[in-house]
N, C-alpha and C positions, 0 to 999 in steps of 0.2 A: 637128759632131764627135759621133759616137755615144758614149754613156756605156757604160763597161765594166760588165757585169752581174756582181754578186757572188753567188755561190751559197753559201747557208747551209743546212746540213742540221740537222734537229731531230728530237728523239725525246721522246715523252711519258714521264716517269718517275714522276710522281704519288707514291704511297706505297711504291714498290718499294724504295728504299734503306732506308727505316725498317724494313720487314719483314725484309729481308736482314740488317740489323744485329742485330735481335732474335734471328734464327735463329743467327747466328754467336756471339753472346754466350751463348746457351743450349747451344752446342756440339752441335747436332743432328747435323751431318755426322760429327763425331768419334765420337759414341756409336754411330751406325749402322755406320760402317766397322769399329769395333773388335769388334762382336759378330756381324755377318753373315759368312757364309762368303766368302772372297776371290773376286774375279771370275776368270773363265776367263783363262788365260794369253794367249790371242789377242785378248782384249778391248782396244780402244783408245778413248780418250776419257775422259769423266768417270766417277768411280766411284759406288758406290751412295749414299754419303752426300751427294755433291755433287748427284746427280740428285734425291735426296729434297728437298734444300733448294730447288732450282728448282721442283719440283712443288709444294711447300708454299707458295712465294712466289706461284705462279699461283693456287692454291686460295684463299689468303687475300685476294689483291688482286682476284680476279675472281669469287669466290663460286661456283666451278664446279669439278667434279672430272673433267670429261671429258678423257681422256688425248689424244684425237685433236686437241684444240685447243691443246695446250701448245706444239707445235713452231712453229706460226706466230706464237704470242704471244712466244716466246723470240726469234725472228728479228726481230720488230718492236721488241723492247726489249733487243737483244743488247748494245749499247754500255753501257747503264747496269748491266746484269747483270754484265758483265765488270768494270766499274769497281767495283761494290759488292762482288763476291765475290773479285776478284783471280784468277779462273780464265779460261782460254781455252776458249770454248764453240764446239764444232764445229757444222756445219750439221745433222748427223743425231744429235747427242748426245741431243736431247730428242724423238726420234721416239716414236710411241705404242708401238712394239714394245719399245724400251728401257725406257720408263717402266713398261710392263706387266710386264716382267721384274723390275724393282725391287719393284713392288707384290706380285707373286706370291712372290718370295723372302721378303718380310716376312710373308706369310701362311703360307708353308710352314714356316719356321723358328720354331716356337713357343717353344723355349728361348731363342733369340736375342731374340725380342720381349720376353720377360720380363726378360732381362738388360739390354736397352736401357732398359726402364721403370725398373728399379732404379737403373742408373747415372744416367739423366737426372733421376729424382726426387731422388736424393741430392745431385746437383750443384745443382739449383735450390733445394733447402731450405737448403743450406749457403751458396750464393752470395748469396741474397737474404734470408737469415735469416727464412725463412717460419715462421709460428706452426704448431705441430703439436699443438694441444690437442684439436681436434675433427675427426673424419673421418666421412663419411657415404657410404653405398653404396646403389645401387638399380639396377634393370634396366628396359629398355623394349624394345618390339617394333618392328620395321621391316618393313612390308609391301611386297612387290614384285609386279610384274605378270608374273612369269615363268610359263611353262607348267609343269605338273607333269612332272618327269622320272622316271627310273627310281627306284623306292624303294631307299634305301640307308641303312644305319645311320650312315654317315659323311657323309651329305648335310646341308649346313648349312640349306638352305631346306626348311621343313616347315610343315604346318598346325598351329596351336596357338591358345592363348588370345591374342586380339589386343587390345592396348591402344589400337589405332587404330580399333577397332570394324569391322574387316574380316576376319571369320573365313573368308571365301571366298578369300582370297589367301594365297599362301605367304609366309613371314616368317622372319626371323632375329632374335635378341635381342642387345642390347648391354648389357654391365655397365660401370658407372662407379663408381669409389671416389675421392671428391674430398676436398680439403683445405679446411677453412673458414679464413678468411671469404671467400676468393676463388673457391671452387668449382673449383679447378684439379685435374684428374684426375691421380692418381699410379698407379692400377692400372686396367686396362681389359681386357675380354675380349669377343670376338664368339662367340656361342653358337648352337646349333641352335634352331629356332623352337618346338619343342614340349616343351622340358625344364622341370623344376621349378626354382624359385628357391631353395628351402630349402637344398640342399647347397652353394650357391655362397658363402654368407656366411662360413663358417669359413675356407676357403682364401683368401678375399679379405682377411680380417683378418690372416692369417698373412703374406700378401704385403705388406700395409701395414706390418706390424712390420719386415719386412726392408728396406723402402724408408726408413721414418722413422728406424729405429734404436733405438726404445724402445717400451714397451708401455703407457705412461701416458696415451695419448690416449683420448678417449671415442668409442666406435664407435657411430654412429647408423645405424639401418636400419629397415625396415618390419617388420610383424608376422611375416613369413616367416622373419626372422632370430631370432625368439623361441622357436625349438624348444629344448626343455630340454637336448638334447645339445649344441647350439651354445653356449648360455649356460654350461653347466657346463664345457665345454672351454676357453672363453675365460677364465672365472674361474679354473680350475685352472692356467692358464698365466700368470696375473698380469695379464690384460687387463681392460678396463673397457668395459661396454656400457650402452646405454640404448635399449630398443625398446618399441613398443606391444605389448600382449598381445592375442593373437587371442581373439575371443569364442567359445570352444568349451570343451568339458570342464567343469571346475568354475569357470572364470573368470566366467561370467555370474552364477552364484549368489554368488560372492565379492563381485563389484561391487555386486549388489543388497543384500547384507547390510551392506556397509560404508557404502553411501550412506544406507540407511534408519536404520542405527544406527552412526554414525561412531565408531571406536575411538580417534580422536585429534581434537584441536581443529582446526577448519577455519581456514585462513588465507587472506587475500587474495593474489592473484598480480598483481604489477605488473611491467611491463617496465622495464629499466634507464633508458631515455630517456623514460619516460612522465611526463607532467606530473602533479603531485600532485592537481590539481583534476579530472583525468580519472578516470572510474570504472575500477575494476580490471578487467582482461581476464578474470579468472576467480577461482576459489578451489579449494582442495584440501587434502589432508592425506596423510600417509605411514603405511604399515604395514610394519614390518620382520618378515621371516620367515626362518627357516632352511630351506635347501634340501638335498636329498639325491638323488644320482643314481648309478646303478651303470653304470660304464663297461664295455660288453660286450666290448671288446677286451682290456682288462687285468683285467677281473673285479674291479675295485676301486671302492670307494665314493668319490664326490666330495662334499665338504661345503663349503658356503659360505653367506653371508648375502646376502639381497636386500632391496631397498626397493621396495615397491609404491607407486607414485605415483598417487593417485586425484585426478583433475583435472576441474574443471567449467569449461566455457566458455559464457558467456551467449549469444554469437552462434551457436555450434553448437547449443545447446539450442533457440533460436528457429527456426533452420533446420529441425531435426529435427521439432519439433512442427508447424511449418507444413506440411511435406511429409507428415507422418503424417495430419494432419487432412484434407488434400486427398485422400489415398488412401482414407481412411474414407468421405468424402463421395461419391467416385466409385464405390466399391464398393457403398455403400448404394443409390445410384441404379440401379446395374446389377441388384442383387438385387430391388429393388422392381419394376423393369420385368419381371424374370423371374417374379416372383410374380403379376403381373397377368395373365400369359398362361395360359389354361387348358391343362392337361396331363394325360395319363393314363398316362404312363410314369415311374414313380418313379425307376428307375435312371438314366434319362437326365437328369431334373431334378437329381438329386443330383450327377451328374457335372458339370453346368453350374455349380452352386453351388460345387463344389470348385475348379473352374478360376478362377472370379471371385475367391475368397478367396486363391488362390495367386498370381494375377496381380498383385493389389494388395498382397500381403503383409499381410493383415489377419486371418489365421486366428484369432489370439488375441483379436480385438476383437469378434467376432460369434458368436452362438449361433444356429444354424439348425436347423430341424426340418422334415422332409418327412413329411407325414401323408396317409393315404388316407381319403377320405370315401365310405362306401358308401350309395347311395340305391336303395331298392326302390320300384318303381312298377307298378301293375296297369293293363293296357290290354286293350282288346277286340281279338278276332281277326276278320279278314275285312273285306270292303268294305262301304261304305254306313253308314247310321246304325244304331248298335247298339240292340238291344232289351233287355228285361229278362233274357231267357234267352240272350243272345248269349254265346258262349264267351270266356273271358278268359285272359290269361297274366301272370305276374309277371316284370318286367324289372329286372335289377340293373345299376346303373351305378356306376363307380368314378371319382372325380376326385382328383387329387393336388394338395395345397395346400402352400405354402411359408410357414413362420413364421420371422420374422427378429427377433432381439433384440440390441441393442447392449450390450456388457458395459462399463459405465461405469467400474467399479473397475479393470479391466485397463488401460483407456485412461488413466486418471488415474495409475496406477502407471508406465506407460510414459512419460508426460510428466514424472513426477518423476525418472526415470532418464535422461531425454534430456539430452544435453550432457556427460555424465560419461564419461571415458575412463580406461583403466587402462594405466599404463606400469610397466616393471620395469627396475631397474638394480642393479648391484652396487657402484656408486660410493659413496664416503662422502659424508655431507652437506657436508663442507668442499670436496670435489672437485666435486660437482654438487648444487646446491640445487634446490628445487622450481621457482622461477621460471626458473632457467637451463635446466632440462629443457624447460619450455614454450617458452622463447625459441629453443632449438635446433630444435624441431619447427616453429616458425613460420618458420624459415629454410630449410625444405626446398626452396624455390624456387631456392636456390643450385645445387643439383645438377640440378634439372629444367631450368634455363636452358641447361645443356649439351645435353640432349636436344632442347630447342627449337631450338637452333642447328643441330643435325643434321637436323631434320625440316623446319622452316619458317624457318630463320634464315640467317645469313651463311656457314655451313659446311654446305651441304646435302649429305646423303648420298643423298637420294632425288631422282629415280628412279635406281635402280642399273641400270647397263647391263651389268655383268659377269654371265656365266653360271658362271664358274669360282669355286668357293667360296673358294679360297685367295686369289684376287684381291679378293674381297669382304672377307675378313678383313684383308688387307694395306691396302686402302683405308681401312677403319675405323680401323686403327692410325695411318695418316697423318693422318686427320681428328682423332684424339685428340691428336696432337702439335700440330696447328693450334689446337685448343681450349686447349692449354697456353699457346700464345703469346697468345691473346686474354685469358685470365684473368690471366696474369702481368703483362701490360701494364696491365690495369686496376688490379691490386693496387699496382704500383709507382707509378703516377701518382696514384692516389687517396691513397696513404700520403704522398706528397710534398706534395700539396695540403693534407692535414690538418696535416702538420708545419709547413708554411710559412703556413698559414691563407690560402690563395689559393683562387680558383675560376676556371673557364674560361668565357669568353663568346665567342659566335660559332659555336657548334656546331649551333645549331638554325636550320633554314631558316625564313625569314620572321620570325624573332625574334632579331636579332643581339645584343640587349642581355641576353638571358636567360642567367643564369649557373648553373653547376653545379659541385659539388665531387665528383661521382661520375660522371664521363664514361665512356661505354662505349668499348670498343676500336674498334667500328665507327665511332663518331662521330669519334674521334681520327684514324683512318686516312683517313676521308673528307675531313678538313681539309687533306690534302696532295694533293688531286686536281687541282690547277691548276699543277703544276710541269712545266717543260719543259727539256730539255737541248739546247743549241745548239752546233754544231760550226762554228767560224769558219774562213775560208780560210787563216789563218795558223797552223792546227793548235791553236788555243786553244779552251778549252771555257768556255761561259757557261751558267749555270743561272738560271732565273727567281728573282728575289729572294724570299725567304720573308717572310711577313707576321708581324705581332705574335703572332697565335694560334699559328702554327707554331713560332715561336721559344720561346714559353712552354711548349708541349708538349715540345719537345726539351730545354729547360732542366730539366724535371721528370724527365727520364730519369735514374734512379739506377743505370743498368746499370754504368757504368764504376767508380763508387764501390763498388758491391756486389761486383763481380768482384775488385777489388783487395783488399777486406777478406777475401775467401775464400782468398786466396793466403797469408795470414799464419797 
């Protein structure tokens, strides 16, 4: 008697339900549908918000943003996607044409993007009770391999200063303004590749105020945000900033004067979690000055007080001195080699010396002098052995010599100033202490981690396959939402681990006993990579039993509790 074969269908689900649940709790679809223009009346199938959720799920789970691959992926995971979302997904709902339309609409509707960011940011801050004391902002460039198109003022891809060290490639820039301590972006912008960063920081601060709902956060940015107009406007509107000072104008002289003759007592700088037996990370002091700026638009003076934070770092000083000495030695070797070669062209030798000093940035450390030595010599005219009465002539020869002298006093002064940096803030000492300011700048990696995820991490934006600038802008907006998912997931789980004094084990391949209380989102999602959904002949569903690690991660999910708290 032949045995009856039982057909059981299966579908890999992995981390798809986890990602979809996070996107649902963050209300991504709702925010997008409320702000984007409505679909065409003849459109059938999923709307913009639903398609965005499916695209985000694909990007997060597959670390890929290619639209052409989404349709086949959705078909392969159609059952779990419908069960997780509660939507009926058609065969052509996730075609690359429809997804491209969603991405392009997000890129075209700039006002809608800003409104989505405001609504989404306010919801996340309220629902998860996120801290809003510190905000930081920065930009980065993204190089593409596109060919040069027709020049246009509206073209997003342009040649500019490349942070990727590829000035030969077209690029665009991405701005992020993130919330500490999770590094979650609240404001983002995709910008042309050759613009200046200076005008971006004041509008970014204004947008952050709109999202957060108050002005009492400390705005951290780089020295390009330290323009006097930016600082004055933020201070006049009740904001707080802390930025490094660009070493131009009178600032180098101020720093030199304060370091050599400190107007205040130097204090040691220790980090909050630093052991008492460990040496201090640095030292510093404060100088308070009054500032005055004339607003050219209102023709009114703005007056406020600033604290200049003069900070010294031992590790930075050692690095600067080591690099400086290496440049001096290399330049000295090059100059000596040049001096050893005979030359008769003074202008050419001076040009070579200037190039060496400029290349190694040691103009202030060497004193060079090019001199001409004139030699006169009498010689006989004609062939053969000269006699007493043979005619003679006087020959004049000119040789050019290079004299090199190292200026030790300037080198010693530079080593004394090495490691000192100048920051400026309008925050009161109770709001922002000197050690806190140092700690905030040591945490700059929180923002840079987002750029790393876009460039070489789990949310890759490169390579960009789009030629349409609006699709590029829309794609970066979608990736910024995905970055919110990652950073929020890390914040919620890490906070729960801290409050319950737990740690997670089993996240590291090859070392299952290794524990951590700061798991990354990538590690946690990878822990769900072995789940399968089975469809039995009697129309029942069976899912692979979850293990202890997966149960622990799910138990740390504070989403439901936080959402309920936000409703009261």
